[in-house]
C-alpha positions in Angstrom: 46.9 33.7 -35.5 43.7 35.2 -34.2 42.3 34.5 -30.7 39.2 35.9 -29.2 38.0 36.4 -25.6 34.6 35.0 -24.8 31.9 35.2 -22.0 32.4 31.8 -20.4 29.9 29.8 -18.6 31.9 28.4 -15.7 31.4 26.8 -12.3 31.0 28.8 -9.1 34.3 28.3 -7.2 33.1 25.9 -4.6 31.5 23.6 -7.2 34.3 23.5 -9.7 35.6 20.2 -8.5 32.1 18.6 -8.8 31.4 20.0 -12.3 34.8 19.4 -14.0 34.9 16.0 -15.8 37.1 14.0 -18.1 36.4 14.6 -21.8 33.6 12.7 -23.4 35.8 10.7 -25.7 38.1 9.1 -23.1 35.4 7.1 -21.4 32.6 4.8 -22.6 29.1 5.0 -21.3 29.7 2.5 -18.5 32.8 4.3 -17.3 31.1 7.7 -17.5 28.2 6.5 -15.4 30.6 5.2 -12.8 32.5 8.5 -12.6 29.3 10.6 -12.4 27.6 8.3 -9.9 26.3 10.3 -6.9 27.4 13.6 -8.5 24.5 15.4 -10.3 26.8 18.3 -11.1 29.3 16.3 -13.1 29.7 17.6 -16.6 29.5 14.1 -17.8 25.7 14.5 -17.6 26.1 17.0 -20.4 28.8 15.4 -22.6 27.7 11.8 -22.0 24.0 12.4 -21.3 23.1 8.8 -22.2 24.1 7.9 -18.7 20.8 9.4 -17.5 18.7 7.3 -19.9 17.7 3.6 -19.8 20.6 1.2 -20.4 21.0 0.4 -24.1 19.8 3.8 -25.3 21.4 4.6 -28.7 24.0 7.2 -27.9 23.1 9.0 -31.1 19.3 9.1 -30.5 17.2 12.3 -30.2 16.7 11.5 -26.5 20.4 11.8 -25.8 20.8 15.3 -27.3 17.6 16.4 -25.6 18.9 15.2 -22.3 22.2 17.0 -22.8 20.3 20.2 -23.3 18.2 19.6 -20.2 21.2 18.8 -18.1 23.2 21.8 -19.4 20.3 24.1 -18.7 19.9 22.6 -15.2 23.5 23.5 -14.3 22.9 27.1 -15.4 19.5 27.5 -13.8 20.6 26.2 -10.5 23.6 28.5 -10.4 26.2 25.7 -10.5 27.4 27.4 -13.7 27.6 31.2 -13.9 28.4 33.4 -16.9 31.1 36.0 -17.1 29.9 39.6 -17.5 32.6 40.4 -20.0 34.6 38.5 -22.5 37.9 37.1 -21.1 40.6 34.6 -21.9 42.1 32.3 -19.3 45.4 30.7 -18.4 45.1 27.0 -17.7 47.8 24.8 -16.1 47.9 21.1 -15.6 50.3 19.3 -13.3 50.8 15.5 -13.5 53.6 14.5 -11.2 56.6 16.7 -12.0 55.2 17.7 -15.4 53.5 21.1 -15.7 52.1 22.7 -18.8 50.4 26.1 -19.3 48.0 27.0 -22.1 45.7 29.9 -23.1 41.9 29.2 -23.2 40.4 31.4 -25.9 38.3 31.1 -29.1 39.8 30.5 -32.5 38.3 31.4 -35.9 36.8 28.8 -38.2 38.3 30.6 -41.2 41.8 29.9 -39.9 40.8 26.2 -39.9 39.3 26.4 -43.4 42.4 28.2 -44.7 44.8 25.6 -43.3 46.3 27.8 -40.6 44.9 25.5 -37.9 46.5 22.3 -39.1 45.3 18.8 -38.7 47.1 15.4 -38.7 44.2 12.9 -38.3 41.2 11.9 -40.3 37.9 12.1 -38.6 35.2 9.4 -38.5 32.0 10.6 -40.0 29.7 9.2 -37.3 31.7 10.9 -34.5 31.9 14.2 -36.4 28.2 14.2 -37.0 27.6 13.4 -33.3 29.6 16.3 -32.1 28.2 18.6 -34.7 24.7 17.9 -33.5 25.8 18.2 -29.9 27.2 21.7 -30.6 24.1 22.7 -32.6 21.5 21.5 -30.0 23.3 22.9 -27.0 24.5 26.0 -28.9 27.8 25.6 -27.2 31.3 24.2 -27.3 31.2 22.0 -24.2 34.8 20.8 -24.6 37.8 22.7 -25.9 40.0 21.7 -28.8 43.6 21.0 -27.7 45.9 23.1 -29.9 49.6 23.7 -29.9 52.1 26.0 -31.6 55.8 26.5 -31.9 57.1 28.1 -28.7 57.0 31.9 -28.4 59.1 33.5 -25.7 56.8 36.5 -25.6 53.7 34.4 -25.0 55.5 32.3 -22.4 56.6 35.4 -20.6 53.0 36.7 -20.5 51.8 33.4 -19.1 54.5 33.4 -16.4 53.3 36.8 -15.3 49.7 35.7 -15.0 50.7 32.5 -13.2 52.2 34.7 -10.4 48.8 36.1 -9.6 45.9 34.6 -7.6 44.1 31.8 -9.6 40.3 31.6 -10.2 40.4 27.8 -9.5 42.8 25.3 -8.3 41.6 21.7 -7.9 43.0 18.2 -7.8 41.0 15.7 -9.9 40.4 12.2 -8.8 43.3 11.0 -10.9 45.7 13.3 -9.0 46.2 15.8 -11.7 46.1 19.4 -10.5 44.2 21.9 -12.7 44.6 25.6 -12.1 42.8 28.4 -14.0 43.5 32.2 -14.0 41.1 34.8 -15.5 42.6 37.4 -17.8 40.4 40.4 -18.3 43.0 42.6 -20.1 43.4 40.4 -23.2 45.1 42.8 -25.7 48.7 41.8 -24.9 48.0 38.1 -25.5 46.0 38.8 -28.7 48.8 40.9 -30.0 51.5 38.3 -29.2 49.5 35.5 -30.9 49.5 37.5 -34.2 53.2 36.5 -34.5 52.4 32.8 -34.3 52.2 31.5 -37.9 50.0 28.4 -37.3 48.2 26.3 -34.7 48.2 22.5 -34.8 45.4 20.3 -33.5 47.0 18.1 -30.9 43.8 16.4 -29.7 40.2 17.2 -30.7 40.0 16.6 -34.4 36.3 15.7 -34.1 35.6 18.7 -31.9 37.3 21.2 -34.2 35.7 19.7 -37.4 32.2 19.8 -35.8 32.7 23.4 -34.6 33.6 24.4 -38.1 30.7 22.5 -39.6 28.3 24.3 -37.3 29.9 27.7 -38.1 29.7 27.0 -41.9 26.0 26.0 -41.7 25.1 29.1 -39.7 27.1 31.3 -42.0 25.3 29.9 -45.1 21.9 30.5 -43.4 22.7 34.1 -42.4 22.4 36.6 -45.4 23.9 39.3 -43.2 27.0 37.3 -42.2 30.0 39.5 -41.2 32.5 37.0 -39.8 32.3 38.4 -36.3 29.3 36.4 -35.1 29.9 34.0 -32.2 29.4 30.9 -34.4 32.6 31.9 -36.2 34.7 31.0 -33.1 35.3 27.8 -31.2 36.7 27.0 -27.8 40.3 26.0 -27.6 43.2 25.6 -25.2 46.5 26.6 -26.9 49.7 25.1 -25.5 53.3 25.8 -26.5 54.7 22.6 -28.0 57.8 22.6 -25.8 55.7 22.1 -22.7 53.6 19.1 -24.0 54.1 15.4 -23.2 53.2 12.8 -25.8 53.0 9.2 -24.7 52.9 6.2 -27.1 49.7 4.8 -28.5 50.4 1.0 -28.3 48.6 -1.9 -30.1 47.3 -5.3 -29.1 46.2 -7.8 -31.7 43.7 -10.6 -30.8 44.9 -13.3 -33.1 47.7 -14.2 -35.6 45.4 -14.3 -38.7 45.3 -18.0 -38.9 49.1 -18.5 -38.5 51.0 -20.5 -36.0 53.4 -18.5 -33.9 56.3 -20.1 -35.8 54.8 -19.0 -39.1 54.3 -15.5 -37.8 57.9 -15.3 -36.7 59.1 -16.5 -40.1 57.2 -13.6 -41.7 58.7 -11.2 -39.2 62.2 -12.3 -39.9 61.9 -11.4 -43.5 61.4 -7.7 -42.6 63.0 -7.3 -39.1 66.0 -8.3 -37.0 64.4 -9.8 -34.0 66.3 -9.5 -30.7 65.3 -10.9 -27.3 65.3 -8.0 -24.8 64.3 -7.0 -21.3 63.3 -3.6 -22.8 59.6 -2.9 -22.9 59.7 0.5 -24.7 62.1 1.3 -27.5 64.9 3.7 -26.5 64.3 5.9 -29.6 62.3 6.0 -32.8 63.2 3.3 -35.4 62.3 0.1 -33.7 59.3 -1.6 -32.0 59.1 -3.8 -28.9 56.8 -6.9 -29.1 55.3 -9.0 -26.4 54.2 -12.5 -27.2 54.3 -15.8 -25.3 55.5 -14.1 -22.1 58.6 -12.7 -23.8 59.7 -9.3 -25.1 61.6 -8.8 -28.4 62.8 -5.8 -30.3 62.0 -5.5 -34.0 64.4 -3.5 -36.0 63.6 -3.0 -39.8 66.1 -4.6 -42.1 65.3 -2.2 -45.0 65.8 1.6 -44.6 62.7 3.5 -43.6 61.4 6.2 -45.9 62.1 9.8 -45.0 58.5 10.7 -45.9 56.9 12.4 -42.9 54.2 9.7 -42.6 56.0 6.6 -43.8 58.9 7.3 -41.4 56.6 7.1 -38.3 57.0 3.9 -36.2 53.2 3.5 -36.3 53.4 3.4 -40.1 56.3 0.9 -40.1 54.4 -1.3 -37.8 51.2 -1.0 -39.9 52.9 -1.4 -43.3 55.3 -4.2 -42.4 53.5 -6.2 -39.7 49.8 -5.4 -39.2 48.7 -5.3 -42.8 50.9 -7.9 -44.5 51.3 -10.5 -41.7 48.2 -10.0 -39.6 45.7 -9.0 -42.2 44.7 -5.7 -40.5 44.5 -3.4 -43.6 42.3 -0.8 -41.9 42.9 -0.5 -38.2 40.0 2.0 -37.9 37.5 -0.7 -38.9 39.1 -4.0 -37.7 37.7 -5.6 -34.6 40.9 -7.7 -34.3 43.1 -4.9 -33.0 42.8 -2.6 -30.0 44.7 0.5 -29.0 46.2 1.1 -25.5 47.2 4.6 -24.5 50.6 5.0 -23.0 49.2 6.2 -19.7 48.3 2.6 -19.0 51.9 1.5 -19.4 53.4 -1.8 -20.7 51.9 -3.6 -17.8 48.5 -3.4 -19.4 50.0 -4.9 -22.6 51.4 -7.8 -20.7 48.1 -8.2 -18.8 46.0 -8.5 -21.9 48.3 -11.0 -23.6 48.8 -13.1 -20.4 45.1 -13.1 -19.8 44.4 -14.4 -23.3 42.6 -11.2 -24.3 45.2 -10.7 -27.1 47.8 -12.8 -28.6 50.5 -10.2 -29.3 51.2 -6.6 -28.2 53.4 -3.9 -29.7 55.0 -1.1 -27.7 56.1 2.0 -29.5 58.3 5.0 -28.9 56.1 8.1 -28.6 55.6 10.1 -31.8 57.3 13.5 -31.3 55.8 17.0 -31.7 58.3 17.6 -34.5 57.0 14.6 -36.3 53.4 15.7 -35.8 54.1 19.2 -37.1 56.0 17.8 -40.1 53.1 15.7 -41.1 50.6 18.6 -40.6 52.9 21.1 -42.5 53.0 18.7 -45.4 49.2 18.5 -45.5 49.4 14.8 -44.7 47.6 12.6 -42.2 49.0 10.2 -39.6 47.7 6.6 -39.2 44.9 6.4 -36.6 45.9 6.4 -32.9 49.4 7.8 -33.5 49.6 10.1 -30.4 48.4 10.0 -26.8 48.6 13.3 -25.0 48.6 13.5 -21.2 47.3 15.0 -19.1 43.8 15.3 -20.5 41.8 18.5 -20.4 38.8 18.8 -18.0 35.5 19.6 -19.5 33.0 21.9 -17.9 35.5 24.4 -16.3 35.0 26.8 -19.2 32.2 26.6 -21.7 31.7 28.8 -24.8 28.1 29.4 -26.0 27.4 30.6 -29.5 25.4 33.7 -28.5 
């Protein structure tokens, strides 16, 4: 695989903690405004710039993108962001409790994405892809990295360990307690050479960011009669982690109603497809079953019929969708239904119980996390997972390293 160094825009050291923000897609407008309140340097003013406009502003309006450009320029003009004098790559670590993961921040080539060497496992939503495409175009920048993974390489891990033994560029603790550390790597050749032995990258998180970066690159390529493939628009910002270091949490579901059924009728339908066992467990011990919370009680649902060995159909999220959500609860397309909501595993099963007990939902489903092997099997087969199949933690911070297309 190809990686490329870049001349990053990055915060001056004493402002890194103020600038770095959560990614744009893990908060809504209200949450983003609360996080950025009193902090004009927060990168949320760039990636969720509607927080600086009147309440109710359409997040896809011209004013939002213009404000993002204005705010990005302000960070550069005031010196909160500075630009590297030479292209570099970076080592980036995240520590959440006892869990630590190390990745390389570099740029990846859009042709590797087009040729299927950067593999996807999720379908993008058109409106979100168009939003990020316009954001990249108007700012002329990748403001948030794509989260990529690869099958572990001892050579790359060894190089990362050597770098981690040196003095970091930044080390900061975010408000959520996660420690983010960044090292600058000026001599990039050994890493670039090592990555040539990696056969493929996999998009772990950031399908809309990668698709939009490729859309921008393709459009600029088509408009450039002297295109060579080396122009900055051919590359997009990524953080590339070895799969063995990553942590996937479940992506759980809550459903707001029983589709006109009584609870008794719902259970009768369940009993045709599952063995239902009362349990104190709130999370399945292993793939192959689902835990359900309804009426203040937990049950474990174990399929009566064998599950397909197809990479997608074998996923617990697929079993739940195909044997419960669609046939019993009438949720044929969870992307479009307003009767279902998704709860990231970071919130725990307590959030599932809270929603049901508060009457915000009628039933909750707790899943075993999808594994990296399952994700890669789906991507290798050229297939797509159901929506909201994986929840990666910890989340990358935006604004620490920005790639501009010039």
